[in-house]
GUTIZA-521680 format. One record per residue (C-alpha): residue in one letter; x, y, z; residue number from 1. Coordinates in nm, 4 decimals, m for minus. Layout:
N
 res        u        v        w   n
   A        X        Y        Z NUM
...
//
This chain:
103
 res        u        v        w   n
   M   0.0000   0.0000   0.0000   1
   S   0.1387   0.3408  m0.0889   2
   I   0.2012   0.5968   0.1824   3
   L  m0.1028   0.8167   0.2422   4
   E  m0.1176   1.1394   0.4397   5
   L  m0.2902   1.0826   0.7733   6
   D  m0.3920   1.3104   1.0573   7
   N  m0.2657   1.2462   1.4112   8
   E  m0.5509   0.9969   1.4742   9
   G  m0.4917   0.7909   1.1589  10
   Y  m0.7690   0.9328   0.9387  11
   L  m0.6980   1.0186   0.5763  12
   V  m0.6238   1.3879   0.5310  13
   N  m0.7555   1.3757   0.1744  14
   P  m1.0598   1.1463   0.1339  15
   D  m0.9916   1.1340  m0.2418  16
   D  m0.6831   0.9222  m0.1621  17
   W  m0.9117   0.6394  m0.0440  18
   N  m0.9065   0.3006  m0.2142  19
   E  m1.0211  m0.0480  m0.1226  20
   A  m0.6691  m0.1460  m0.0167  21
   W  m0.6908   0.1275   0.2502  22
   A  m1.0198  m0.0156   0.3788  23
   L  m0.8742  m0.3661   0.3878  24
   E  m0.5667  m0.2494   0.5789  25
   I  m0.7693  m0.0623   0.8406  26
   A  m1.0045  m0.3597   0.8740  27
   R  m0.7041  m0.5880   0.9256  28
   R  m0.5706  m0.3569   1.1975  29
   E  m0.9147  m0.3575   1.3637  30
   N  m0.9516  m0.7384   1.3330  31
   I  m1.2577  m0.7059   1.1110  32
   N  m1.3134  m0.9444   0.8211  33
   L  m1.4943  m0.7286   0.5644  34
   T  m1.8114  m0.8975   0.4423  35
   E  m2.0386  m0.7829   0.1618  36
   E  m2.2473  m0.6043   0.4246  37
   H  m1.9403  m0.4075   0.5385  38
   W  m1.8566  m0.3214   0.1775  39
   S  m2.2161  m0.2093   0.1217  40
   V  m2.1776   0.0384   0.4086  41
   L  m1.8371   0.1605   0.2932  42
   R  m1.9513   0.2065  m0.0675  43
   F  m2.2648   0.3872   0.0477  44
   M  m2.0492   0.6213   0.2556  45
   R  m1.8159   0.6869  m0.0380  46
   D  m2.1105   0.7555  m0.2724  47
   F  m2.2686   0.9881  m0.0160  48
   L  m1.9405   1.1777   0.0195  49
   A  m1.9106   1.2123  m0.3590  50
   Q  m2.2667   1.3452  m0.3905  51
   H  m2.2859   1.5702  m0.0841  52
   H  m1.9192   1.6562  m0.0168  53
   V  m1.9620   1.5574   0.3471  54
   A  m1.9442   1.2268   0.5337  55
   P  m2.2863   1.0738   0.6000  56
   D  m2.4248   1.0904   0.9491  57
   A  m2.4771   0.7467   1.1050  58
   R  m2.8556   0.7762   1.0658  59
   F  m2.8170   0.7740   0.6849  60
   V  m2.6021   0.4623   0.7040  61
   I  m2.8527   0.2954   0.9365  62
   R  m3.1296   0.3780   0.6878  63
   H  m2.9172   0.2297   0.4071  64
   L  m2.8644  m0.0916   0.6069  65
   T  m3.2351  m0.1139   0.6809  66
   E  m3.3334  m0.0647   0.3162  67
   T  m3.0689  m0.2922   0.1633  68
   H  m3.0187  m0.5619   0.4257  69
   G  m3.3269  m0.5437   0.6460  70
   A  m3.1002  m0.4582   0.9382  71
   G  m3.1735  m0.2192   1.2196  72
   R  m2.9760   0.0378   1.4125  73
   N  m2.7828  m0.2182   1.6125  74
   R  m2.6447  m0.3825   1.2994  75
   L  m2.4180  m0.0865   1.2255  76
   F  m2.2610  m0.1295   1.5670  77
   E  m2.2341  m0.5057   1.5218  78
   L  m2.0444  m0.4507   1.1963  79
   F  m1.8237  m0.1816   1.3496  80
   P  m1.8119  m0.2686   1.7216  81
   Y  m1.5734   0.0104   1.8226  82
   G  m1.8000   0.2714   1.6730  83
   Y  m1.9103   0.4301   1.3527  84
   V  m1.6583   0.7155   1.3677  85
   Q  m1.3663   0.5087   1.4974  86
   Q  m1.4010   0.2241   1.2468  87
   A  m1.6463   0.2832   0.9616  88
   C  m1.5448   0.6430   0.8940  89
   K  m1.1779   0.5551   0.9071  90
   M  m1.2201   0.2527   0.6755  91
   A  m1.4275   0.4592   0.4321  92
   G  m1.1578   0.7255   0.4161  93
   M  m1.3590   1.0017   0.5807  94
   R  m1.1973   1.2816   0.7749  95
   R  m1.2628   1.2578   1.1473  96
   P  m1.5799   1.4555   1.2141  97
   R  m1.5656   1.7324   1.4746  98
   V  m1.9174   1.6696   1.6038  99
   W  m2.1170   1.3600   1.5310 100
   S  m2.4627   1.2198   1.5807 101
   T  m2.4823   0.8416   1.6065 102
   G  m2.8384   0.8390   1.4829 103
//
């Protein structure tokens, strides 16, 4: 994996540098085996960022999981047990949000 610029907490400085190898590396570090459901979340987050120029709030991701996988709010936290910001946002190449709602 090429060297990417990170902030002091390990988030990508430039979300455009994101690629799937980045997500796989962060998942490996977090001991998460990325399933299709994980990839669905990460791709949704990337698409949302591309369309809205901001990372999606957790409630949008929960809605996506509900609509595409029939999962509820708890599923997001089962997929990313150390938190949406700590794991999902980092894997999806988002900048660390200053203030966040968990939905």
